[in-house]
C-alpha positions as CSV (number, residue, x, y, z in Angstrom):
1,M,0.0,0.0,0.0
2,S,1.4,3.4,-1.0
3,G,1.0,6.7,0.7
4,A,2.5,8.5,3.7
5,R,2.0,6.9,7.1
6,G,0.7,8.9,10.0
7,D,2.7,9.3,13.2
8,D,0.7,6.8,15.1
9,R,3.8,5.2,16.7
10,G,1.9,1.9,16.8
11,A,-0.6,3.1,19.3
12,A,-3.8,1.3,19.4
13,P,-7.0,3.3,19.2
14,G,-8.0,4.5,22.6
15,S,-4.7,3.7,24.2
16,S,-2.4,6.2,25.8
17,D,0.9,6.9,24.0
18,P,3.4,7.9,26.8
19,I,5.7,9.7,24.3
20,R,2.9,11.9,22.8
21,E,1.5,12.5,26.3
22,A,4.9,13.6,27.6
23,I,5.3,16.0,24.7
24,R,1.8,17.4,25.2
25,Q,2.5,18.1,28.9
26,L,5.9,19.7,28.3
27,K,4.3,22.1,25.7
28,R,2.3,23.6,28.6
29,L,5.5,25.2,29.9
30,P,6.3,28.7,28.6
31,G,8.7,28.9,25.7
32,I,8.4,25.2,24.8
33,G,6.9,24.2,21.5
34,E,6.3,20.9,19.8
35,K,9.9,20.5,18.5
36,S,11.6,21.4,21.8
37,A,9.2,19.3,23.8
38,A,9.9,16.3,21.6
39,R,13.7,16.9,21.9
40,H,13.5,16.9,25.7
41,V,11.4,13.7,25.7
42,Y,13.7,11.8,23.4
43,H,16.7,13.0,25.4
44,L,15.1,11.5,28.5
45,L,14.5,8.2,26.7
46,R,18.2,8.1,25.7
47,S,19.4,9.0,29.3
48,K,20.4,6.5,31.9
49,P,17.6,4.5,33.5
50,G,15.9,6.4,36.3
51,T,16.5,9.9,35.0
52,A,12.9,10.5,34.0
53,R,11.8,9.1,37.4
54,E,14.2,11.4,39.3
55,I,13.0,14.5,37.4
56,G,9.4,13.5,37.9
57,A,10.0,13.1,41.6
58,A,11.6,16.5,41.8
59,L,8.6,18.1,40.0
60,L,6.2,16.4,42.4
61,A,8.1,17.7,45.3
62,L,7.5,21.3,44.0
63,E,3.8,20.8,44.5
64,E,4.0,18.9,47.7
65,G,6.9,20.6,49.5
66,V,7.0,24.2,48.4
67,R,5.1,26.8,50.4
68,T,4.9,30.6,50.8
69,C,7.2,32.2,53.3
70,S,5.0,33.8,56.0
71,V,7.3,36.8,56.2
72,C,8.4,37.8,52.7
73,C,6.0,35.7,50.6
74,D,8.8,34.0,48.7
75,L,8.4,30.4,47.6
76,T,10.4,28.2,49.8
77,G,10.8,24.7,51.2
78,T,10.9,26.0,54.8
79,D,9.0,28.7,56.7
80,P,10.4,31.2,57.3
81,C,12.7,31.0,54.2
82,G,16.5,31.0,54.6
83,I,16.9,34.7,54.0
84,C,14.2,35.7,56.5
85,A,15.7,33.2,59.1
86,S,19.2,34.5,58.6
87,A,20.6,36.7,61.4
88,T,23.1,38.3,59.1
89,R,20.7,40.2,56.9
90,D,19.9,43.9,57.4
91,D,16.4,44.2,59.0
92,R,16.3,48.0,58.2
93,M,15.9,47.5,54.4
94,V,13.2,45.6,52.4
95,L,13.6,45.2,48.6
96,V,10.2,44.7,46.9
97,V,10.2,42.5,43.8
98,E,7.4,41.2,41.5
99,H,8.4,37.5,41.3
100,P,10.3,35.0,43.5
101,Q,12.9,34.5,40.7
102,D,13.8,38.1,41.0
103,I,15.4,37.4,44.4
104,A,17.9,35.1,42.8
105,A,18.9,37.8,40.4
106,F,19.7,40.3,43.2
107,E,21.5,37.6,45.2
108,R,23.8,36.9,42.3
109,S,24.7,40.6,42.2
110,G,26.2,40.3,45.7
111,E,25.3,43.9,46.3
112,Y,22.2,43.5,48.5
113,R,22.2,42.2,52.1
114,G,18.8,43.3,53.3
115,R,15.4,41.6,53.3
116,Y,13.0,40.9,50.5
117,H,9.3,41.1,49.8
118,V,7.6,39.3,46.9
119,L,4.4,40.8,45.4
120,H,3.7,37.8,43.1
121,G,2.8,40.1,40.2
122,A,2.3,43.7,39.2
123,L,-0.7,45.9,38.8
124,S,-2.4,45.4,35.4
125,P,-5.9,46.7,35.0
126,L,-6.2,45.2,31.6
127,D,-5.5,41.7,33.0
128,G,-7.7,42.3,36.0
129,I,-4.7,42.4,38.5
130,T,-5.5,44.8,41.3
131,P,-3.7,45.6,44.6
132,D,-5.9,43.1,46.4
133,Q,-4.4,40.3,44.3
134,L,-0.8,41.2,45.2
135,R,1.0,40.8,48.6
136,V,0.6,44.4,49.5
137,R,-1.2,43.9,52.8
138,E,1.7,41.7,54.0
139,L,4.2,44.4,53.1
140,L,2.3,47.0,55.2
141,Q,2.2,44.6,58.1
142,R,6.0,44.3,58.0
143,L,6.4,48.1,58.5
144,R,4.3,48.2,61.7
145,D,7.1,47.2,64.1
146,G,9.2,50.2,63.1
147,Q,12.3,48.2,62.2
148,V,12.2,48.9,58.5
149,Q,13.8,52.2,57.5
150,E,13.9,51.9,53.7
151,V,11.8,50.1,51.1
152,V,13.4,49.7,47.7
153,L,11.0,49.3,44.9
154,A,12.6,46.8,42.4
155,T,9.6,46.2,40.1
156,D,10.3,45.6,36.4
157,P,11.1,48.7,34.3
158,D,7.9,48.4,32.2
159,V,4.4,50.0,32.3
160,E,3.1,47.5,34.9
161,G,6.2,47.7,37.0
162,D,6.2,51.5,37.0
163,A,2.5,51.7,37.8
164,T,3.1,49.3,40.7
165,A,6.0,51.3,42.0
166,L,4.0,54.5,41.9
167,Y,1.1,53.0,43.7
168,L,3.3,51.6,46.5
169,A,5.2,54.8,46.8
170,R,2.0,56.7,47.4
171,L,0.7,54.0,49.7
172,L,3.9,54.0,51.8
173,A,4.3,57.8,52.0
174,P,2.3,58.3,55.3
175,S,4.5,55.7,57.0
176,G,7.5,57.9,57.1
177,V,9.7,55.1,55.7
178,R,12.2,56.1,53.0
179,V,11.0,54.8,49.7
180,T,13.5,54.4,46.8
181,R,13.4,53.1,43.3
182,L,16.2,51.4,41.3
183,A,18.2,53.7,39.1
184,H,17.7,53.6,35.3
185,G,20.5,51.2,34.7
186,I,18.3,48.4,33.4
187,S,16.9,48.6,29.9
188,V,13.2,49.5,29.6
189,G,11.2,46.3,29.2
190,T,13.8,44.0,30.7
191,E,12.5,41.7,33.4
192,I,14.5,41.9,36.6
193,E,15.2,38.1,36.5
194,Y,17.0,38.5,33.2
195,A,19.1,41.5,34.1
196,D,22.8,40.9,34.5
197,A,24.4,41.1,37.9
198,L,26.5,44.2,37.2
199,S,23.5,46.2,36.0
200,L,21.5,45.3,39.0
201,A,24.3,46.2,41.4
202,R,24.7,49.6,39.8
203,A,20.9,50.2,39.7
204,L,20.8,49.4,43.4
205,Q,23.8,51.5,44.3
206,N,22.4,54.5,42.4
207,R,18.8,54.1,43.6
208,V,16.8,57.3,43.8
209,E,14.3,58.5,46.4
210,V,10.7,58.5,45.4
211,R,8.8,61.6,46.5
């Protein structure tokens, strides 16, 4: 019989094809399309026995073992997280970021030794994201004991990040706490997590007061 064969991989009607299912699930991740998902799947199939199982176990642990830090709202395996539990960090300064991965970017810079606070997003009326959906209330609670002297707004340098920083600056103004914003050393539109360590260090060193 002539003609092109379909990519049925020998799967019987109604049966589950683990290869196709793995590719389909990987495509749910951002930035992964059909080809890259297939490449990852076949790489796992060529890897030493147990590799896929180990990766699967680690992914399951994310859902079962990761929680939100009750202090800074970072995602962590312990509560409080390691940074909040550390006695060597400066309690007088809190750096506010949009996402948990932004913390790793600042830690790589080696410039910051204060505390963090994660908003888990930025204001975006078009997407229906309002202050009530961010960890703003928790930030205000942290200022009540009077320890914090400066809040550094390190939201992304884009429309949503700027709007969030402006909102927080106005909200924090009555508290008397010094409010600063990262200097313009990071390209507009660049997400904090992708900024290089040197640029972040300089932006932090040259931060400006928000009035």
